[in-house]
C-alpha positions, 0 to 999 in steps of 0.5 A: 385331843385336837378336834375339826369339824367339816362341812362338805358341799352336800352340807354334811358335817363330819368329825375328826380329830388331829396330830402333828408329828416330826416326820420325814419328805422322801425324796428320790435319789436325794437325801430325805427332808425333815416335815410335819406330818398333820394326820387327820382321822375320824373321831368315831373309831369304827370309821377307817381312813385318814388324811395326811398333810406334809408341811416344811418351813420356807423362809417366813412361810410354811409350805404343804409339800404333800397331801395325800389320804386313804381311799376310804369313805370316811375321808373322802369329799369331806373338805378336810384340807379346806377345814384344816388351813385354818389349824395350821395357821394357828399351829404355825402362826405363819402364812400358808402356801401351796407347792408350784401349779407348774411341773418342773419348778424345782422338782415340785409340781401340783397334781390336777385334783389338789389344783381344783381343790385350791381353785374351789377354796379360791373361788370361796375367798380362802386363798390367792393365787399369786401369779408371780410365785405361781402359789395359792396363799393362805393368811388370816389377815 
């Protein structure tokens, strides 16, 4: 079992486990694309909720193409994505990138709350923003 311990902004610890399966990125009016689905759940199985990250290979990088979570207390405000970034990097041994922040860039865009999360990670020095590509980048080097 892959374990994940998080510490949120209120300094509260949470314990999760995660797994990855091959999945699909659903596309409107286009064929679905292959993606890896990372699912993160509380170790305490009495707590409901899950957090999902979908990734795709884009050249020599891995792009986070979707993040979603259920509306349960066990996965809300737990800094899951922050602590999963190193796990994603270790899993692929490749640079992790975000989708573009601008609407209309190759039919992708970043919703405001995800942009805010990336900005917090940038302020902590965990990701860098590449203005020329309009993406956030995570790389352990």
